[in-house]
N, CA, C and O atoms as a GROMACS GRO file, in nm:
protein
  524
    1UNK      N    1   0.082  -0.119   0.000
    1UNK     CA    2   0.000   0.000   0.000
    1UNK      C    3   0.087   0.126   0.000
    1UNK      O    4   0.059   0.221  -0.074
    2UNK      N    5   0.192   0.128   0.084
    2UNK     CA    6   0.283   0.243   0.088
    2UNK      C    7   0.352   0.262  -0.047
    2UNK      O    8   0.375   0.374  -0.091
    3UNK      N    9   0.384   0.151  -0.111
    3UNK     CA   10   0.452   0.154  -0.238
    3UNK      C   11   0.363   0.220  -0.344
    3UNK      O   12   0.412   0.302  -0.422
    4UNK      N   13   0.236   0.186  -0.349
    4UNK     CA   14   0.142   0.242  -0.446
    4UNK      C   15   0.121   0.390  -0.419
    4UNK      O   16   0.118   0.471  -0.512
    5UNK      N   17   0.108   0.426  -0.292
    5UNK     CA   18   0.091   0.566  -0.254
    5UNK      C   19   0.213   0.648  -0.296
    5UNK      O   20   0.198   0.760  -0.344
    6UNK      N   21   0.331   0.594  -0.277
    6UNK     CA   22   0.455   0.662  -0.316
    6UNK      C   23   0.458   0.685  -0.467
    6UNK      O   24   0.494   0.794  -0.513
    7UNK      N   25   0.420   0.584  -0.544
    7UNK     CA   26   0.420   0.596  -0.690
    7UNK      C   27   0.319   0.703  -0.734
    7UNK      O   28   0.348   0.782  -0.824
    8UNK      N   29   0.201   0.706  -0.673
    8UNK     CA   30   0.101   0.806  -0.709
    8UNK      C   31   0.150   0.948  -0.677
    8UNK      O   32   0.129   1.041  -0.756
    9UNK      N   33   0.213   0.964  -0.564
    9UNK     CA   34   0.266   1.095  -0.528
    9UNK      C   35   0.376   1.135  -0.625
    9UNK      O   36   0.381   1.251  -0.667
   10UNK      N   37   0.463   1.043  -0.660
   10UNK     CA   38   0.572   1.072  -0.754
   10UNK      C   39   0.517   1.111  -0.891
   10UNK      O   40   0.566   1.206  -0.952
   11UNK      N   41   0.418   1.039  -0.939
   11UNK     CA   42   0.359   1.070  -1.070
   11UNK      C   43   0.291   1.207  -1.066
   11UNK      O   44   0.302   1.285  -1.161
   12UNK      N   45   0.220   1.236  -0.958
   12UNK     CA   46   0.154   1.365  -0.944
   12UNK      C   47   0.256   1.478  -0.942
   12UNK      O   48   0.237   1.580  -1.007
   13UNK      N   49   0.364   1.461  -0.869
   13UNK     CA   50   0.467   1.563  -0.861
   13UNK      C   51   0.532   1.588  -0.996
   13UNK      O   52   0.558   1.702  -1.033
   14UNK      N   53   0.557   1.481  -1.069
   14UNK     CA   54   0.619   1.496  -1.202
   14UNK      C   55   0.524   1.565  -1.298
   14UNK      O   56   0.565   1.653  -1.374
   15UNK      N   57   0.396   1.526  -1.295
   15UNK     CA   58   0.300   1.586  -1.388
   15UNK      C   59   0.271   1.732  -1.353
   15UNK      O   60   0.241   1.811  -1.443
   16UNK      N   61   0.280   1.769  -1.226
   16UNK     CA   62   0.259   1.908  -1.188
   16UNK      C   63   0.372   1.997  -1.238
   16UNK      O   64   0.351   2.115  -1.264
   17UNK      N   65   0.488   1.943  -1.252
   17UNK     CA   66   0.603   2.019  -1.301
   17UNK      C   67   0.599   2.044  -1.449
   17UNK      O   68   0.674   2.128  -1.500
   18UNK      N   69   0.512   1.973  -1.521
   18UNK     CA   70   0.501   1.989  -1.666
   18UNK      C   71   0.381   2.076  -1.697
   18UNK      O   72   0.275   2.061  -1.636
   19UNK      N   73   0.398   2.166  -1.790
   19UNK     CA   74   0.289   2.256  -1.826
   19UNK      C   75   0.243   2.226  -1.966
   19UNK      O   76   0.324   2.205  -2.056
   20UNK      N   77   0.113   2.225  -1.986
   20UNK     CA   78   0.058   2.202  -2.118
   20UNK      C   79   0.059   2.328  -2.203
   20UNK      O   80   0.051   2.321  -2.325
   21UNK      N   81   0.070   2.444  -2.139
   21UNK     CA   82   0.063   2.571  -2.209
   21UNK      C   83   0.188   2.652  -2.181
   21UNK      O   84   0.184   2.749  -2.105
   22UNK      N   85   0.298   2.614  -2.242
   22UNK     CA   86   0.426   2.679  -2.215
   22UNK      C   87   0.442   2.810  -2.289
   22UNK      O   88   0.528   2.890  -2.254
   23UNK      N   89   0.361   2.835  -2.392
   23UNK     CA   90   0.377   2.955  -2.473
   23UNK      C   91   0.312   3.078  -2.411
   23UNK      O   92   0.347   3.190  -2.448
   24UNK      N   93   0.219   3.062  -2.320
   24UNK     CA   94   0.143   3.174  -2.267
   24UNK      C   95   0.231   3.282  -2.205
   24UNK      O   96   0.216   3.399  -2.238
   25UNK      N   97   0.322   3.245  -2.117
   25UNK     CA   98   0.406   3.344  -2.051
   25UNK      C   99   0.500   3.412  -2.148
   25UNK      O  100   0.531   3.530  -2.131
   26UNK      N  101   0.544   3.343  -2.249
   26UNK     CA  102   0.636   3.401  -2.346
   26UNK      C  103   0.567   3.495  -2.443
   26UNK      O  104   0.634   3.576  -2.508
   27UNK      N  105   0.434   3.487  -2.454
   27UNK     CA  106   0.362   3.566  -2.552
   27UNK      C  107   0.325   3.704  -2.501
   27UNK      O  108   0.286   3.790  -2.581
   28UNK      N  109   0.335   3.729  -2.371
   28UNK     CA  110   0.295   3.859  -2.316
   28UNK      C  111   0.389   3.968  -2.363
   28UNK      O  112   0.512   3.955  -2.356
   29UNK      N  113   0.331   4.074  -2.411
   29UNK     CA  114   0.409   4.192  -2.448
   29UNK      C  115   0.348   4.312  -2.380
   29UNK      O  116   0.229   4.341  -2.397
   30UNK      N  117   0.428   4.382  -2.303
   30UNK     CA  118   0.379   4.497  -2.227
   30UNK      C  119   0.335   4.608  -2.323
   30UNK      O  120   0.395   4.626  -2.429
   31UNK      N  121   0.231   4.680  -2.284
   31UNK     CA  122   0.189   4.796  -2.362
   31UNK      C  123   0.297   4.904  -2.349
   31UNK      O  124   0.385   4.895  -2.263
   32UNK      N  125   0.289   5.005  -2.434
   32UNK     CA  126   0.386   5.116  -2.425
   32UNK      C  127   0.381   5.181  -2.287
   32UNK      O  128   0.484   5.211  -2.228
   33UNK      N  129   0.260   5.202  -2.236
   33UNK     CA  130   0.243   5.267  -2.107
   33UNK      C  131   0.301   5.181  -1.995
   33UNK      O  132   0.369   5.231  -1.906
   34UNK      N  133   0.273   5.053  -2.000
   34UNK     CA  134   0.324   4.961  -1.898
   34UNK      C  135   0.478   4.956  -1.900
   34UNK      O  136   0.542   4.960  -1.796
   35UNK      N  137   0.534   4.948  -2.019
   35UNK     CA  138   0.680   4.945  -2.032
   35UNK      C  139   0.742   5.075  -1.979
   35UNK      O  140   0.844   5.072  -1.910
   36UNK      N  141   0.678   5.189  -2.011
   36UNK     CA  142   0.730   5.316  -1.962
   36UNK      C  143   0.722   5.322  -1.810
   36UNK      O  144   0.815   5.370  -1.745
   37UNK      N  145   0.613   5.274  -1.754
   37UNK     CA  146   0.598   5.280  -1.608
   37UNK      C  147   0.703   5.192  -1.539
   37UNK      O  148   0.747   5.224  -1.428
   38UNK      N  149   0.740   5.084  -1.601
   38UNK     CA  150   0.849   5.003  -1.545
   38UNK      C  151   0.980   5.081  -1.546
   38UNK      O  152   1.059   5.073  -1.452
   39UNK      N  153   1.003   5.157  -1.653
   39UNK     CA  154   1.122   5.243  -1.659
   39UNK      C  155   1.113   5.351  -1.551
   39UNK      O  156   1.214   5.388  -1.491
   40UNK      N  157   0.992   5.402  -1.527
   40UNK     CA  158   0.973   5.505  -1.425
   40UNK      C  159   1.007   5.451  -1.286
   40UNK      O  160   1.065   5.522  -1.204
   41UNK      N  161   0.970   5.327  -1.261
   41UNK     CA  162   1.002   5.266  -1.131
   41UNK      C  163   1.153   5.253  -1.115
   41UNK      O  164   1.208   5.286  -1.010
   42UNK      N  165   1.219   5.207  -1.219
   42UNK     CA  166   1.365   5.193  -1.214
   42UNK      C  167   1.430   5.329  -1.189
   42UNK      O  168   1.518   5.341  -1.104
   43UNK      N  169   1.387   5.429  -1.264
   43UNK     CA  170   1.443   5.564  -1.246
   43UNK      C  171   1.414   5.616  -1.106
   43UNK      O  172   1.501   5.675  -1.042
   44UNK      N  173   1.292   5.594  -1.058
   44UNK     CA  174   1.253   5.644  -0.926
   44UNK      C  175   1.336   5.581  -0.815
   44UNK      O  176   1.372   5.648  -0.718
   45UNK      N  177   1.365   5.452  -0.828
   45UNK     CA  178   1.451   5.386  -0.728
   45UNK      C  179   1.590   5.448  -0.728
   45UNK      O  180   1.648   5.472  -0.622
   46UNK      N  181   1.643   5.474  -0.847
   46UNK     CA  182   1.775   5.536  -0.858
   46UNK      C  183   1.772   5.678  -0.803
   46UNK      O  184   1.864   5.720  -0.733
   47UNK      N  185   1.666   5.752  -0.834
   47UNK     CA  186   1.654   5.890  -0.786
   47UNK      C  187   1.643   5.893  -0.635
   47UNK      O  188   1.703   5.979  -0.570
   48UNK      N  189   1.568   5.801  -0.579
   48UNK     CA  190   1.554   5.793  -0.433
   48UNK      C  191   1.689   5.768  -0.368
   48UNK      O  192   1.723   5.830  -0.267
   49UNK      N  193   1.767   5.676  -0.424
   49UNK     CA  194   1.900   5.646  -0.371
   49UNK      C  195   1.992   5.767  -0.384
   49UNK      O  196   2.072   5.795  -0.295
   50UNK      N  197   1.981   5.837  -0.495
   50UNK     CA  198   2.063   5.958  -0.517
   50UNK      C  199   2.033   6.062  -0.410
   50UNK      O  200   2.125   6.118  -0.351
   51UNK      N  201   1.906   6.088  -0.387
   51UNK     CA  202   1.866   6.187  -0.286
   51UNK      C  203   1.906   6.142  -0.146
   51UNK      O  204   1.949   6.223  -0.065
   52UNK      N  205   1.892   6.013  -0.117
   52UNK     CA  206   1.928   5.960   0.015
   52UNK      C  207   2.077   5.977   0.042
   52UNK      O  208   2.119   5.992   0.157
   53UNK      N  209   2.157   5.974  -0.064
   53UNK     CA  210   2.302   5.991  -0.052
   53UNK      C  211   2.340   6.138  -0.042
   53UNK      O  212   2.458   6.171  -0.027
   54UNK      N  213   2.241   6.227  -0.052
   54UNK     CA  214   2.269   6.370  -0.044
   54UNK      C  215   2.316   6.430  -0.176
   54UNK      O  216   2.366   6.542  -0.181
   55UNK      N  217   2.299   6.353  -0.283
   55UNK     CA  218   2.341   6.400  -0.416
   55UNK      C  219   2.224   6.460  -0.492
   55UNK      O  220   2.110   6.458  -0.446
   56UNK      N  221   2.254   6.514  -0.608
   56UNK     CA  222   2.155   6.580  -0.693
   56UNK      C  223   2.118   6.490  -0.809
   56UNK      O  224   2.204   6.428  -0.871
   57UNK      N  225   1.990   6.483  -0.839
   57UNK     CA  226   1.943   6.408  -0.955
   57UNK      C  227   1.979   6.490  -1.078
   57UNK      O  228   1.942   6.607  -1.089
   58UNK      N  229   2.051   6.429  -1.170
   58UNK     CA  230   2.099   6.504  -1.286
   58UNK      C  231   2.032   6.464  -1.416
   58UNK      O  232   2.047   6.531  -1.518
   59UNK      N  233   1.956   6.353  -1.413
   59UNK     CA  234   1.898   6.306  -1.539
   59UNK      C  235   1.755   6.257  -1.519
   59UNK      O  236   1.727   6.176  -1.430
   60UNK      N  237   1.667   6.306  -1.601
   60UNK     CA  238   1.530   6.256  -1.609
   60UNK      C  239   1.508   6.216  -1.753
   60UNK      O  240   1.524   6.298  -1.843
   61UNK      N  241   1.471   6.090  -1.778
   61UNK     CA  242   1.445   6.049  -1.916
   61UNK      C  243   1.336   6.137  -1.979
   61UNK      O  244   1.226   6.148  -1.926
   62UNK      N  245   1.367   6.198  -2.089
   62UNK     CA  246   1.273   6.289  -2.155
   62UNK      C  247   1.148   6.215  -2.203
   62UNK      O  248   1.043   6.277  -2.222
   63UNK      N  249   1.160   6.085  -2.224
   63UNK     CA  250   1.044   6.008  -2.268
   63UNK      C  251   0.931   6.009  -2.165
   63UNK      O  252   0.815   5.989  -2.200
   64UNK      N  253   0.964   6.033  -2.037
   64UNK     CA  254   0.862   6.037  -1.933
   64UNK      C  255   0.762   6.150  -1.955
   64UNK      O  256   0.647   6.143  -1.910
   65UNK      N  257   0.805   6.253  -2.025
   65UNK     CA  258   0.715   6.364  -2.053
   65UNK      C  259   0.611   6.328  -2.159
   65UNK      O  260   0.515   6.402  -2.181
   66UNK      N  261   0.630   6.214  -2.224
   66UNK     CA  262   0.535   6.165  -2.325
   66UNK      C  263   0.434   6.067  -2.266
   66UNK      O  264   0.370   5.992  -2.340
   67UNK      N  265   0.420   6.067  -2.136
   67UNK     CA  266   0.334   5.973  -2.066
   67UNK      C  267   0.193   5.969  -2.123
   67UNK      O  268   0.136   5.861  -2.140
   68UNK      N  269   0.137   6.083  -2.153
   68UNK     CA  270  -0.003   6.091  -2.199
   68UNK      C  271  -0.023   6.031  -2.338
   68UNK      O  272  -0.136   6.001  -2.375
   69UNK      N  273   0.083   6.013  -2.413
   69UNK     CA  274   0.068   5.964  -2.551
   69UNK      C  275   0.097   5.815  -2.565
   69UNK      O  276   0.086   5.761  -2.675
   70UNK      N  277   0.132   5.749  -2.457
   70UNK     CA  278   0.165   5.606  -2.464
   70UNK      C  279   0.038   5.522  -2.476
   70UNK      O  280  -0.064   5.553  -2.415
   71UNK      N  281   0.046   5.416  -2.553
   71UNK     CA  282  -0.066   5.325  -2.570
   71UNK      C  283  -0.078   5.239  -2.446
   71UNK      O  284   0.019   5.175  -2.404
   72UNK      N  285  -0.196   5.237  -2.387
   72UNK     CA  286  -0.220   5.162  -2.264
   72UNK      C  287  -0.279   5.026  -2.294
   72UNK      O  288  -0.325   4.999  -2.406
   73UNK      N  289  -0.278   4.940  -2.195
   73UNK     CA  290  -0.333   4.806  -2.211
   73UNK      C  291  -0.482   4.810  -2.241
   73UNK      O  292  -0.529   4.738  -2.328
   74UNK      N  293  -0.556   4.894  -2.168
   74UNK     CA  294  -0.701   4.899  -2.184
   74UNK      C  295  -0.749   5.037  -2.231
   74UNK      O  296  -0.865   5.071  -2.208
   75UNK      N  297  -0.666   5.114  -2.294
   75UNK     CA  298  -0.708   5.242  -2.348
   75UNK      C  299  -0.723   5.354  -2.246
   75UNK      O  300  -0.789   5.453  -2.275
   76UNK      N  301  -0.663   5.341  -2.128
   76UNK     CA  302  -0.675   5.445  -2.025
   76UNK      C  303  -0.623   5.579  -2.073
   76UNK      O  304  -0.671   5.684  -2.030
   77UNK      N  305  -0.525   5.577  -2.160
   77UNK     CA  306  -0.463   5.702  -2.201
   77UNK      C  307  -0.559   5.796  -2.273
   77UNK      O  308  -0.530   5.915  -2.287
   78UNK      N  309  -0.672   5.744  -2.318
   78UNK     CA  310  -0.770   5.828  -2.387
   78UNK      C  311  -0.871   5.890  -2.292
   78UNK      O  312  -0.947   5.978  -2.332
   79UNK      N  313  -0.874   5.845  -2.168
   79UNK     CA  314  -0.975   5.892  -2.075
   79UNK      C  315  -0.938   6.028  -2.016
   79UNK      O  316  -0.821   6.055  -1.987
   80UNK      N  317  -1.038   6.112  -1.998
   80UNK     CA  318  -1.018   6.246  -1.944
   80UNK      C  319  -0.954   6.242  -1.806
   80UNK      O  320  -0.867   6.323  -1.775
   81UNK      N  321  -0.997   6.149  -1.723
   81UNK     CA  322  -0.943   6.140  -1.586
   81UNK      C  323  -0.793   6.110  -1.590
   81UNK      O  324  -0.716   6.173  -1.517
   82UNK      N  325  -0.752   6.016  -1.674
   82UNK     CA  326  -0.610   5.984  -1.685
   82UNK      C  327  -0.531   6.104  -1.736
   82UNK      O  328  -0.428   6.141  -1.679
   83UNK      N  329  -0.581   6.164  -1.842
   83UNK     CA  330  -0.511   6.280  -1.900
   83UNK      C  331  -0.505   6.396  -1.802
   83UNK      O  332  -0.411   6.475  -1.806
   84UNK      N  333  -0.604   6.407  -1.714
   84UNK     CA  334  -0.603   6.512  -1.613
   84UNK      C  335  -0.501   6.489  -1.502
   84UNK      O  336  -0.459   6.583  -1.435
   85UNK      N  337  -0.460   6.364  -1.483
   85UNK     CA  338  -0.362   6.332  -1.378
   85UNK      C  339  -0.217   6.339  -1.427
   85UNK      O  340  -0.126   6.353  -1.346
   86UNK      N  341  -0.196   6.330  -1.554
   86UNK     CA  342  -0.060   6.331  -1.609
   86UNK      C  343   0.018   6.458  -1.573
   86UNK      O  344   0.135   6.447  -1.536
   87UNK      N  345  -0.041   6.578  -1.581
   87UNK     CA  346   0.036   6.699  -1.549
   87UNK      C  347   0.093   6.701  -1.407
   87UNK      O  348   0.199   6.760  -1.385
   88UNK      N  349   0.027   6.640  -1.312
   88UNK     CA  350   0.081   6.637  -1.176
   88UNK      C  351   0.216   6.567  -1.176
   88UNK      O  352   0.309   6.609  -1.106
   89UNK      N  353   0.228   6.460  -1.253
   89UNK     CA  354   0.354   6.387  -1.261
   89UNK      C  355   0.458   6.466  -1.340
   89UNK      O  356   0.571   6.483  -1.295
   90UNK      N  357   0.420   6.512  -1.457
   90UNK     CA  358   0.519   6.581  -1.541
   90UNK      C  359   0.563   6.714  -1.479
   90UNK      O  360   0.679   6.753  -1.494
   91UNK      N  361   0.474   6.784  -1.410
   91UNK     CA  362   0.514   6.907  -1.341
   91UNK      C  363   0.611   6.878  -1.227
   91UNK      O  364   0.704   6.955  -1.203
   92UNK      N  365   0.589   6.767  -1.158
   92UNK     CA  366   0.683   6.727  -1.053
   92UNK      C  367   0.821   6.697  -1.113
   92UNK      O  368   0.923   6.734  -1.055
   93UNK      N  369   0.822   6.631  -1.228
   93UNK     CA  370   0.951   6.604  -1.295
   93UNK      C  371   1.021   6.734  -1.333
   93UNK      O  372   1.143   6.745  -1.320
   94UNK      N  373   0.944   6.832  -1.379
   94UNK     CA  374   1.003   6.962  -1.414
   94UNK      C  375   1.066   7.027  -1.292
   94UNK      O  376   1.171   7.090  -1.303
   95UNK      N  377   1.002   7.012  -1.176
   95UNK     CA  378   1.059   7.065  -1.053
   95UNK      C  379   1.190   6.997  -1.018
   95UNK      O  380   1.286   7.062  -0.976
   96UNK      N  381   1.195   6.865  -1.036
   96UNK     CA  382   1.320   6.790  -1.011
   96UNK      C  383   1.426   6.838  -1.109
   96UNK      O  384   1.542   6.858  -1.072
   97UNK      N  385   1.386   6.855  -1.234
   97UNK     CA  386   1.480   6.896  -1.338
   97UNK      C  387   1.537   7.036  -1.313
   97UNK      O  388   1.653   7.062  -1.343
   98UNK      N  389   1.454   7.125  -1.257
   98UNK     CA  390   1.502   7.260  -1.225
   98UNK      C  391   1.597   7.258  -1.106
   98UNK      O  392   1.666   7.356  -1.077
   99UNK      N  393   1.600   7.145  -1.038
   99UNK     CA  394   1.682   7.126  -0.918
   99UNK      C  395   1.634   7.215  -0.804
   99UNK      O  396   1.711   7.257  -0.717
  100UNK      N  397   1.504   7.241  -0.806
  100UNK     CA  398   1.436   7.313  -0.698
  100UNK      C  399   1.386   7.210  -0.598
  100UNK      O  400   1.304   7.125  -0.634
  101UNK      N  401   1.432   7.214  -0.476
  101UNK     CA  402   1.379   7.124  -0.373
  101UNK      C  403   1.352   6.985  -0.431
  101UNK      O  404   1.238   6.938  -0.432
  102UNK      N  405   1.456   6.920  -0.478
  102UNK     CA  406   1.439   6.793  -0.547
  102UNK      C  407   1.363   6.689  -0.464
  102UNK      O  408   1.283   6.614  -0.519
  103UNK      N  409   1.387   6.685  -0.336
  103UNK     CA  410   1.316   6.587  -0.253
  103UNK      C  411   1.165   6.613  -0.256
  103UNK      O  412   1.086   6.520  -0.268
  104UNK      N  413   1.128   6.739  -0.247
  104UNK     CA  414   0.987   6.776  -0.251
  104UNK      C  415   0.924   6.732  -0.383
  104UNK      O  416   0.818   6.669  -0.384
  105UNK      N  417   0.988   6.765  -0.494
  105UNK     CA  418   0.931   6.733  -0.624
  105UNK      C  419   0.939   6.583  -0.654
  105UNK      O  420   0.852   6.530  -0.723
  106UNK      N  421   1.042   6.515  -0.604
  106UNK     CA  422   1.047   6.370  -0.616
  106UNK      C  423   0.926   6.310  -0.544
  106UNK      O  424   0.855   6.226  -0.599
  107UNK      N  425   0.903   6.354  -0.420
  107UNK     CA  426   0.788   6.306  -0.343
  107UNK      C  427   0.657   6.336  -0.416
  107UNK      O  428   0.566   6.254  -0.415
  108UNK      N  429   0.648   6.453  -0.477
  108UNK     CA  430   0.528   6.490  -0.553
  108UNK      C  431   0.509   6.397  -0.672
  108UNK      O  432   0.395   6.364  -0.707
  109UNK      N  433   0.617   6.355  -0.735
  109UNK     CA  434   0.604   6.263  -0.849
  109UNK      C  435   0.551   6.128  -0.803
  109UNK      O  436   0.469   6.066  -0.871
  110UNK      N  437   0.599   6.081  -0.688
  110UNK     CA  438   0.551   5.954  -0.635
  110UNK      C  439   0.405   5.965  -0.593
  110UNK      O  440   0.327   5.872  -0.615
  111UNK      N  441   0.368   6.078  -0.534
  111UNK     CA  442   0.228   6.098  -0.497
  111UNK      C  443   0.138   6.100  -0.620
  111UNK      O  444   0.026   6.050  -0.616
  112UNK      N  445   0.186   6.156  -0.729
  112UNK     CA  446   0.109   6.156  -0.854
  112UNK      C  447   0.087   6.012  -0.902
  112UNK      O  448  -0.020   5.979  -0.953
  113UNK      N  449   0.187   5.929  -0.887
  113UNK     CA  450   0.172   5.787  -0.924
  113UNK      C  451   0.067   5.720  -0.836
  113UNK      O  452  -0.020   5.648  -0.886
  114UNK      N  453   0.075   5.745  -0.705
  114UNK     CA  454  -0.022   5.686  -0.612
  114UNK      C  455  -0.165   5.728  -0.648
  114UNK      O  456  -0.256   5.645  -0.652
  115UNK      N  457  -0.183   5.857  -0.674
  115UNK     CA  458  -0.316   5.910  -0.704
  115UNK      C  459  -0.374   5.844  -0.828
  115UNK      O  460  -0.491   5.804  -0.830
  116UNK      N  461  -0.293   5.831  -0.931
  116UNK     CA  462  -0.340   5.771  -1.056
  116UNK      C  463  -0.370   5.622  -1.036
  116UNK      O  464  -0.472   5.572  -1.082
  117UNK      N  465  -0.280   5.552  -0.969
  117UNK     CA  466  -0.299   5.408  -0.951
  117UNK      C  467  -0.409   5.376  -0.851
  117UNK      O  468  -0.453   5.261  -0.844
  118UNK      N  469  -0.454   5.472  -0.775
  118UNK     CA  470  -0.571   5.451  -0.690
  118UNK      C  471  -0.696   5.441  -0.777
  118UNK      O  472  -0.796   5.381  -0.737
  119UNK      N  473  -0.690   5.499  -0.898
  119UNK     CA  474  -0.802   5.495  -0.991
  119UNK      C  475  -0.781   5.386  -1.096
  119UNK      O  476  -0.873   5.309  -1.125
  120UNK      N  477  -0.661   5.378  -1.151
  120UNK     CA  478  -0.630   5.282  -1.256
  120UNK      C  479  -0.529   5.180  -1.205
  120UNK      O  480  -0.422   5.217  -1.158
  121UNK      N  481  -0.562   5.056  -1.213
  121UNK     CA  482  -0.467   4.948  -1.188
  121UNK      C  483  -0.394   4.963  -1.054
  121UNK      O  484  -0.279   5.006  -1.051
  122UNK      N  485  -0.460   4.927  -0.947
  122UNK     CA  486  -0.405   4.942  -0.813
  122UNK      C  487  -0.294   4.845  -0.780
  122UNK      O  488  -0.227   4.861  -0.677
  123UNK      N  489  -0.271   4.743  -0.863
  123UNK     CA  490  -0.169   4.643  -0.834
  123UNK      C  491  -0.031   4.698  -0.802
  123UNK      O  492   0.031   4.650  -0.707
  124UNK      N  493   0.018   4.796  -0.875
  124UNK     CA  494   0.153   4.848  -0.849
  124UNK      C  495   0.166   4.936  -0.724
  124UNK      O  496   0.276   4.981  -0.694
  125UNK      N  497   0.058   4.960  -0.653
  125UNK     CA  498   0.067   5.049  -0.536
  125UNK      C  499   0.168   5.001  -0.433
  125UNK      O  500   0.233   5.083  -0.369
  126UNK      N  501   0.182   4.870  -0.414
  126UNK     CA  502   0.282   4.820  -0.320
  126UNK      C  503   0.422   4.864  -0.360
  126UNK      O  504   0.502   4.905  -0.276
  127UNK      N  505   0.452   4.854  -0.489
  127UNK     CA  506   0.584   4.896  -0.539
  127UNK      C  507   0.598   5.048  -0.525
  127UNK      O  508   0.702   5.097  -0.479
  128UNK      N  509   0.496   5.121  -0.564
  128UNK     CA  510   0.499   5.268  -0.557
  128UNK      C  511   0.521   5.315  -0.414
  128UNK      O  512   0.598   5.407  -0.389
  129UNK      N  513   0.454   5.252  -0.321
  129UNK     CA  514   0.467   5.293  -0.180
  129UNK      C  515   0.607   5.269  -0.125
  129UNK      O  516   0.642   5.325  -0.021
  130UNK      N  517   0.687   5.188  -0.190
  130UNK     CA  518   0.825   5.166  -0.148
  130UNK      C  519   0.920   5.272  -0.204
  130UNK      O  520   1.036   5.280  -0.164
  131UNK      N  521   0.870   5.351  -0.296
  131UNK     CA  522   0.953   5.454  -0.357
  131UNK      C  523   0.947   5.574  -0.268
  131UNK      O  524   1.010   5.676  -0.297
   0.00000   0.00000   0.00000
């Protein structure tokens, strides 16, 4: 009886490790907006570290200013509410770029992300809150 139970467990474990649909994960392609937001997270982490070290942020990717024109997964970029929230982020970036109170404007950029993601796609809020 123990022998049969062992074989069944082994077969189950082996079959669970095999996937019938291996192409699904490889087929995902991020939308322009999603890809840009991933770049924004990377930049924000670097900017946070720069400010924490007492240094000055010297580079903001200019593509971030094109946030409103990026193609979204579900067409959010066309909605009035989304377009109304974009200036809060881009204006904060301009403040960082002017090197005026960079910590303040960095924080304002993160708050703009929180505000938007409270309305659209709340999943990234955990990541945003760490910035």
